A tleap script that builds the chain and sets N, CA, C and O, in Angstrom:
source leaprc.protein.ff14SB
mol = sequence {
  NMET GLY PHE CYS GLU GLY LEU VAL TYR LEU
  PHE PHE ASN LYS CYS LEU SER ALA ARG ALA
  ALA ALA LYS GLN LEU CYS ILE HIE PRO ARG
  THR ALA GLN ARG TRP VAL LYS ARG TYR PHE
  GLU ASP PRO GLU SER ILE PHE GLU ILE LYS
  LYS LYS THR GLY ARG PRO ARG ILE LEU GLY
  ASP ASP HIE GLU GLN PHE VAL VAL ASN PHE
  ILE ASP LYS ARG PHE LEU ARG CVAL
}
set mol.1.N position { 0.858 -1.173 0.000 }
set mol.1.CA position { 0.000 0.000 0.000 }
set mol.1.C position { 0.900 1.230 0.000 }
set mol.1.O position { 1.817 1.340 0.813 }
set mol.2.N position { 0.632 2.142 -0.909 }
set mol.2.CA position { 1.412 3.370 -1.006 }
set mol.2.C position { 0.902 4.434 -0.054 }
set mol.2.O position { -0.060 4.223 0.684 }
set mol.3.N position { 1.558 5.568 -0.084 }
set mol.3.CA position { 1.171 6.661 0.804 }
set mol.3.C position { -0.243 7.148 0.512 }
set mol.3.O position { -1.008 7.412 1.439 }
set mol.4.N position { -0.599 7.270 -0.771 }
set mol.4.CA position { -1.935 7.773 -1.125 }
set mol.4.C position { -3.016 6.823 -0.643 }
set mol.4.O position { -4.024 7.250 -0.079 }
set mol.5.N position { -2.803 5.522 -0.870 }
set mol.5.CA position { -3.789 4.541 -0.434 }
set mol.5.C position { -3.902 4.534 1.085 }
set mol.5.O position { -5.000 4.450 1.634 }
set mol.6.N position { -2.757 4.625 1.759 }
set mol.6.CA position { -2.758 4.667 3.220 }
set mol.6.C position { -3.476 5.891 3.751 }
set mol.6.O position { -4.211 5.814 4.736 }
set mol.7.N position { -3.262 7.010 3.101 }
set mol.7.CA position { -3.927 8.241 3.514 }
set mol.7.C position { -5.439 8.118 3.365 }
set mol.7.O position { -6.186 8.477 4.275 }
set mol.8.N position { -5.887 7.616 2.231 }
set mol.8.CA position { -7.326 7.449 2.000 }
set mol.8.C position { -7.915 6.488 3.028 }
set mol.8.O position { -8.999 6.730 3.558 }
set mol.9.N position { -7.199 5.395 3.310 }
set mol.9.CA position { -7.673 4.417 4.298 }
set mol.9.C position { -7.812 5.066 5.676 }
set mol.9.O position { -8.855 4.941 6.317 }
set mol.10.N position { -6.777 5.750 6.126 }
set mol.10.CA position { -6.823 6.372 7.451 }
set mol.10.C position { -7.858 7.489 7.519 }
set mol.10.O position { -8.527 7.657 8.538 }
set mol.11.N position { -7.989 8.243 6.447 }
set mol.11.CA position { -8.913 9.377 6.433 }
set mol.11.C position { -10.364 8.908 6.467 }
set mol.11.O position { -11.167 9.431 7.240 }
set mol.12.N position { -10.706 7.921 5.629 }
set mol.12.CA position { -12.105 7.503 5.526 }
set mol.12.C position { -12.468 6.355 6.466 }
set mol.12.O position { -13.525 6.399 7.097 }
set mol.13.N position { -11.631 5.339 6.576 }
set mol.13.CA position { -11.983 4.167 7.383 }
set mol.13.C position { -11.708 4.368 8.867 }
set mol.13.O position { -12.477 3.899 9.706 }
set mol.14.N position { -10.641 5.046 9.194 }
set mol.14.CA position { -10.301 5.275 10.600 }
set mol.14.C position { -10.751 6.651 11.085 }
set mol.14.O position { -10.558 6.996 12.251 }
set mol.15.N position { -11.347 7.427 10.196 }
set mol.15.CA position { -11.892 8.755 10.519 }
set mol.15.C position { -10.851 9.687 11.143 }
set mol.15.O position { -11.155 10.446 12.064 }
set mol.16.N position { -9.633 9.620 10.634 }
set mol.16.CA position { -8.594 10.535 11.089 }
set mol.16.C position { -8.604 11.779 10.212 }
set mol.16.O position { -9.018 11.740 9.054 }
set mol.17.N position { -8.146 12.869 10.782 }
set mol.17.CA position { -7.989 14.077 9.973 }
set mol.17.C position { -6.798 13.884 9.046 }
set mol.17.O position { -5.989 12.976 9.237 }
set mol.18.N position { -6.703 14.737 8.055 }
set mol.18.CA position { -5.568 14.652 7.133 }
set mol.18.C position { -4.262 14.856 7.893 }
set mol.18.O position { -3.260 14.208 7.593 }
set mol.19.N position { -4.270 15.747 8.867 }
set mol.19.CA position { -3.064 16.017 9.657 }
set mol.19.C position { -2.663 14.792 10.484 }
set mol.19.O position { -1.484 14.440 10.537 }
set mol.20.N position { -3.631 14.146 11.126 }
set mol.20.CA position { -3.331 12.966 11.942 }
set mol.20.C position { -2.866 11.800 11.070 }
set mol.20.O position { -1.948 11.068 11.441 }
set mol.21.N position { -3.496 11.635 9.923 }
set mol.21.CA position { -3.082 10.572 9.004 }
set mol.21.C position { -1.670 10.841 8.485 }
set mol.21.O position { -0.870 9.915 8.349 }
set mol.22.N position { -1.366 12.100 8.196 }
set mol.22.CA position { -0.028 12.466 7.719 }
set mol.22.C position { 1.019 12.149 8.772 }
set mol.22.O position { 2.112 11.685 8.446 }
set mol.23.N position { 0.695 12.395 10.019 }
set mol.23.CA position { 1.642 12.113 11.097 }
set mol.23.C position { 1.945 10.621 11.171 }
set mol.23.O position { 3.095 10.233 11.377 }
set mol.24.N position { 0.930 9.788 11.007 }
set mol.24.CA position { 1.144 8.334 11.041 }
set mol.24.C position { 1.934 7.848 9.836 }
set mol.24.O position { 2.699 6.889 9.939 }
set mol.25.N position { 1.755 8.500 8.704 }
set mol.25.CA position { 2.450 8.088 7.481 }
set mol.25.C position { 3.804 8.783 7.308 }
set mol.25.O position { 4.529 8.508 6.351 }
set mol.26.N position { 4.141 9.681 8.232 }
set mol.26.CA position { 5.405 10.435 8.178 }
set mol.26.C position { 5.526 11.250 6.891 }
set mol.26.O position { 6.578 11.280 6.252 }
set mol.27.N position { 4.435 11.905 6.527 }
set mol.27.CA position { 4.471 12.834 5.400 }
set mol.27.C position { 4.044 14.204 5.921 }
set mol.27.O position { 3.445 14.308 6.992 }
set mol.28.N position { 4.346 15.231 5.175 }
set mol.28.CA position { 4.015 16.591 5.594 }
set mol.28.C position { 2.494 16.762 5.605 }
set mol.28.O position { 1.817 16.307 4.683 }
set mol.29.N position { 1.951 17.411 6.637 }
set mol.29.CA position { 0.498 17.592 6.720 }
set mol.29.C position { -0.098 18.305 5.509 }
set mol.29.O position { -1.201 17.971 5.076 }
set mol.30.N position { 0.613 19.273 4.967 }
set mol.30.CA position { 0.095 19.995 3.798 }
set mol.30.C position { -0.020 19.072 2.595 }
set mol.30.O position { -0.948 19.205 1.798 }
set mol.31.N position { 0.914 18.138 2.457 }
set mol.31.CA position { 0.844 17.159 1.372 }
set mol.31.C position { -0.414 16.312 1.523 }
set mol.31.O position { -1.128 16.072 0.549 }
set mol.32.N position { -0.682 15.862 2.738 }
set mol.32.CA position { -1.878 15.055 2.990 }
set mol.32.C position { -3.145 15.852 2.694 }
set mol.32.O position { -4.086 15.327 2.098 }
set mol.33.N position { -3.169 17.107 3.105 }
set mol.33.CA position { -4.341 17.940 2.841 }
set mol.33.C position { -4.560 18.122 1.344 }
set mol.33.O position { -5.697 18.097 0.872 }
set mol.34.N position { -3.470 18.306 0.595 }
set mol.34.CA position { -3.571 18.467 -0.854 }
set mol.34.C position { -4.092 17.180 -1.499 }
set mol.34.O position { -4.921 17.234 -2.407 }
set mol.35.N position { -3.606 16.020 -1.030 }
set mol.35.CA position { -4.064 14.744 -1.588 }
set mol.35.C position { -5.543 14.506 -1.294 }
set mol.35.O position { -6.274 14.006 -2.149 }
set mol.36.N position { -5.986 14.862 -0.088 }
set mol.36.CA position { -7.405 14.697 0.257 }
set mol.36.C position { -8.257 15.608 -0.617 }
set mol.36.O position { -9.313 15.197 -1.098 }
set mol.37.N position { -7.808 16.835 -0.826 }
set mol.37.CA position { -8.545 17.765 -1.690 }
set mol.37.C position { -8.657 17.205 -3.102 }
set mol.37.O position { -9.730 17.238 -3.705 }
set mol.38.N position { -7.538 16.685 -3.634 }
set mol.38.CA position { -7.562 16.085 -4.976 }
set mol.38.C position { -8.488 14.878 -5.021 }
set mol.38.O position { -9.173 14.651 -6.018 }
set mol.39.N position { -8.509 14.100 -3.936 }
set mol.39.CA position { -9.373 12.920 -3.889 }
set mol.39.C position { -10.842 13.332 -3.965 }
set mol.39.O position { -11.628 12.676 -4.649 }
set mol.40.N position { -11.218 14.393 -3.284 }
set mol.40.CA position { -12.603 14.860 -3.343 }
set mol.40.C position { -12.960 15.391 -4.728 }
set mol.40.O position { -14.095 15.234 -5.179 }
set mol.41.N position { -11.996 16.018 -5.405 }
set mol.41.CA position { -12.253 16.538 -6.750 }
set mol.41.C position { -12.375 15.417 -7.776 }
set mol.41.O position { -13.270 15.442 -8.621 }
set mol.42.N position { -11.478 14.435 -7.705 }
set mol.42.CA position { -11.479 13.303 -8.638 }
set mol.42.C position { -10.852 12.111 -7.926 }
set mol.42.O position { -9.628 12.037 -7.820 }
set mol.43.N position { -11.669 11.170 -7.433 }
set mol.43.CA position { -11.153 10.066 -6.618 }
set mol.43.C position { -10.058 9.225 -7.279 }
set mol.43.O position { -9.204 8.685 -6.575 }
set mol.44.N position { -10.057 9.101 -8.580 }
set mol.44.CA position { -9.046 8.271 -9.236 }
set mol.44.C position { -7.745 9.022 -9.508 }
set mol.44.O position { -6.727 8.403 -9.819 }
set mol.45.N position { -7.770 10.341 -9.395 }
set mol.45.CA position { -6.609 11.131 -9.819 }
set mol.45.C position { -5.374 10.900 -8.960 }
set mol.45.O position { -4.261 10.943 -9.483 }
set mol.46.N position { -5.530 10.657 -7.662 }
set mol.46.CA position { -4.337 10.513 -6.826 }
set mol.46.C position { -3.697 9.140 -6.959 }
set mol.46.O position { -2.574 8.939 -6.495 }
set mol.47.N position { -4.387 8.192 -7.583 }
set mol.47.CA position { -3.813 6.860 -7.750 }
set mol.47.C position { -3.132 6.685 -9.097 }
set mol.47.O position { -2.456 5.682 -9.327 }
set mol.48.N position { -3.305 7.657 -9.992 }
set mol.48.CA position { -2.688 7.565 -11.315 }
set mol.48.C position { -1.193 7.804 -11.210 }
set mol.48.O position { -0.744 8.689 -10.481 }
set mol.49.N position { -0.437 7.018 -11.936 }
set mol.49.CA position { 1.003 7.224 -12.005 }
set mol.49.C position { 1.257 8.182 -13.152 }
set mol.49.O position { 0.921 7.903 -14.303 }
set mol.50.N position { 1.847 9.301 -12.824 }
set mol.50.CA position { 2.074 10.330 -13.828 }
set mol.50.C position { 3.543 10.358 -14.209 }
set mol.50.O position { 4.423 10.110 -13.385 }
set mol.51.N position { 3.788 10.663 -15.463 }
set mol.51.CA position { 5.159 10.795 -15.926 }
set mol.51.C position { 5.764 12.033 -15.284 }
set mol.51.O position { 5.179 13.116 -15.314 }
set mol.52.N position { 6.933 11.859 -14.710 }
set mol.52.CA position { 7.591 12.979 -14.057 }
set mol.52.C position { 8.140 13.936 -15.097 }
set mol.52.O position { 8.675 13.531 -16.129 }
set mol.53.N position { 7.995 15.192 -14.800 }
set mol.53.CA position { 8.536 16.209 -15.689 }
set mol.53.C position { 9.744 16.829 -15.016 }
set mol.53.O position { 9.939 16.702 -13.808 }
set mol.54.N position { 10.513 17.473 -15.786 }
set mol.54.CA position { 11.691 18.118 -15.226 }
set mol.54.C position { 12.695 18.399 -16.316 }
set mol.54.O position { 12.381 18.403 -17.506 }
set mol.55.N position { 13.884 18.628 -15.883 }
set mol.55.CA position { 14.947 18.951 -16.815 }
set mol.55.C position { 15.276 17.733 -17.668 }
set mol.55.O position { 15.416 16.628 -17.143 }
set mol.56.N position { 15.401 17.923 -18.976 }
set mol.56.CA position { 15.759 16.791 -19.832 }
set mol.56.C position { 17.202 16.363 -19.574 }
set mol.56.O position { 18.022 17.141 -19.086 }
set mol.57.N position { 17.484 15.123 -19.908 }
set mol.57.CA position { 18.822 14.597 -19.718 }
set mol.57.C position { 19.819 15.377 -20.564 }
set mol.57.O position { 19.520 15.782 -21.687 }
set mol.58.N position { 20.997 15.577 -20.011 }
set mol.58.CA position { 22.045 16.291 -20.739 }
set mol.58.C position { 22.663 15.377 -21.785 }
set mol.58.O position { 22.881 15.786 -22.926 }
set mol.59.N position { 22.941 14.151 -21.399 }
set mol.59.CA position { 23.550 13.195 -22.312 }
set mol.59.C position { 22.483 12.271 -22.876 }
set mol.59.O position { 21.561 11.862 -22.171 }
set mol.60.N position { 22.619 11.954 -24.135 }
set mol.60.CA position { 21.658 11.071 -24.773 }
set mol.60.C position { 22.038 9.610 -24.607 }
set mol.60.O position { 23.014 9.280 -23.934 }
set mol.61.N position { 21.261 8.752 -25.223 }
set mol.61.CA position { 21.507 7.313 -25.151 }
set mol.61.C position { 22.839 6.936 -25.790 }
set mol.61.O position { 23.506 6.007 -25.334 }
set mol.62.N position { 23.232 7.655 -26.848 }
set mol.62.CA position { 24.518 7.376 -27.501 }
set mol.62.C position { 25.677 7.598 -26.535 }
set mol.62.O position { 26.607 6.794 -26.474 }
set mol.63.N position { 25.618 8.682 -25.789 }
set mol.63.CA position { 26.671 8.982 -24.824 }
set mol.63.C position { 26.714 7.919 -23.729 }
set mol.63.O position { 27.784 7.455 -23.336 }
set mol.64.N position { 25.538 7.547 -23.247 }
set mol.64.CA position { 25.472 6.546 -22.190 }
set mol.64.C position { 26.071 5.224 -22.658 }
set mol.64.O position { 26.838 4.593 -21.930 }
set mol.65.N position { 25.726 4.813 -23.853 }
set mol.65.CA position { 26.245 3.561 -24.395 }
set mol.65.C position { 27.757 3.630 -24.573 }
set mol.65.O position { 28.453 2.647 -24.318 }
set mol.66.N position { 28.273 4.777 -25.005 }
set mol.66.CA position { 29.716 4.957 -25.159 }
set mol.66.C position { 30.427 4.781 -23.816 }
set mol.66.O position { 31.447 4.096 -23.739 }
set mol.67.N position { 29.897 5.391 -22.773 }
set mol.67.CA position { 30.514 5.296 -21.449 }
set mol.67.C position { 30.475 3.863 -20.941 }
set mol.67.O position { 31.465 3.375 -20.395 }
set mol.68.N position { 29.355 3.189 -21.111 }
set mol.68.CA position { 29.241 1.792 -20.680 }
set mol.68.C position { 30.253 0.929 -21.410 }
set mol.68.O position { 30.946 0.129 -20.782 }
set mol.69.N position { 30.351 1.076 -22.720 }
set mol.69.CA position { 31.318 0.294 -23.498 }
set mol.69.C position { 32.751 0.619 -23.087 }
set mol.69.O position { 33.584 -0.281 -22.982 }
set mol.70.N position { 33.040 1.890 -22.857 }
set mol.70.CA position { 34.380 2.307 -22.447 }
set mol.70.C position { 34.773 1.639 -21.133 }
set mol.70.O position { 35.880 1.116 -21.000 }
set mol.71.N position { 33.867 1.659 -20.171 }
set mol.71.CA position { 34.150 1.045 -18.870 }
set mol.71.C position { 34.304 -0.461 -19.012 }
set mol.71.O position { 35.202 -1.054 -18.416 }
set mol.72.N position { 33.431 -1.081 -19.798 }
set mol.72.CA position { 33.530 -2.528 -20.006 }
set mol.72.C position { 34.876 -2.907 -20.608 }
set mol.72.O position { 35.508 -3.862 -20.155 }
set mol.73.N position { 35.317 -2.181 -21.610 }
set mol.73.CA position { 36.575 -2.499 -22.288 }
set mol.73.C position { 37.778 -2.210 -21.403 }
set mol.73.O position { 38.738 -2.980 -21.377 }
set mol.74.N position { 37.723 -1.116 -20.691 }
set mol.74.CA position { 38.892 -0.633 -19.963 }
set mol.74.C position { 39.086 -1.293 -18.600 }
set mol.74.O position { 40.204 -1.651 -18.232 }
set mol.75.N position { 37.994 -1.451 -17.855 }
set mol.75.CA position { 38.134 -1.859 -16.462 }
set mol.75.C position { 37.630 -3.264 -16.160 }
set mol.75.O position { 37.957 -3.823 -15.114 }
set mol.76.N position { 36.861 -3.826 -17.034 }
set mol.76.CA position { 36.298 -5.143 -16.746 }
set mol.76.C position { 36.986 -6.257 -17.518 }
set mol.76.O position { 36.452 -7.361 -17.631 }
set mol.77.N position { 38.160 -5.974 -18.047 }
set mol.77.CA position { 38.932 -7.015 -18.727 }
set mol.77.C position { 39.431 -8.013 -17.702 }
set mol.77.O position { 39.847 -7.649 -16.602 }
set mol.78.N position { 39.382 -9.267 -18.082 }
set mol.78.CA position { 39.863 -10.303 -17.156 }
set mol.78.C position { 41.059 -10.999 -17.736 }
set mol.78.O position { 41.612 -11.903 -17.110 }
savepdb mol mol.pdb
quit
């Protein structure tokens, strides 16, 4: 069970406040409050796995493959 599922369980089944549930799950109370708000707006939304956004990778797959091959050839020789 993940944090979101645990929060929903504690909030609805154990009748804890978002703050009390957050304390038991060791997450920030504001995070729990935001998740509860999202749950009321769209119950399925907090369980969806979303693609993380952020800064794109600096090196591409070609660079990564080059480094892996370099290390394999140079340091893993037996």
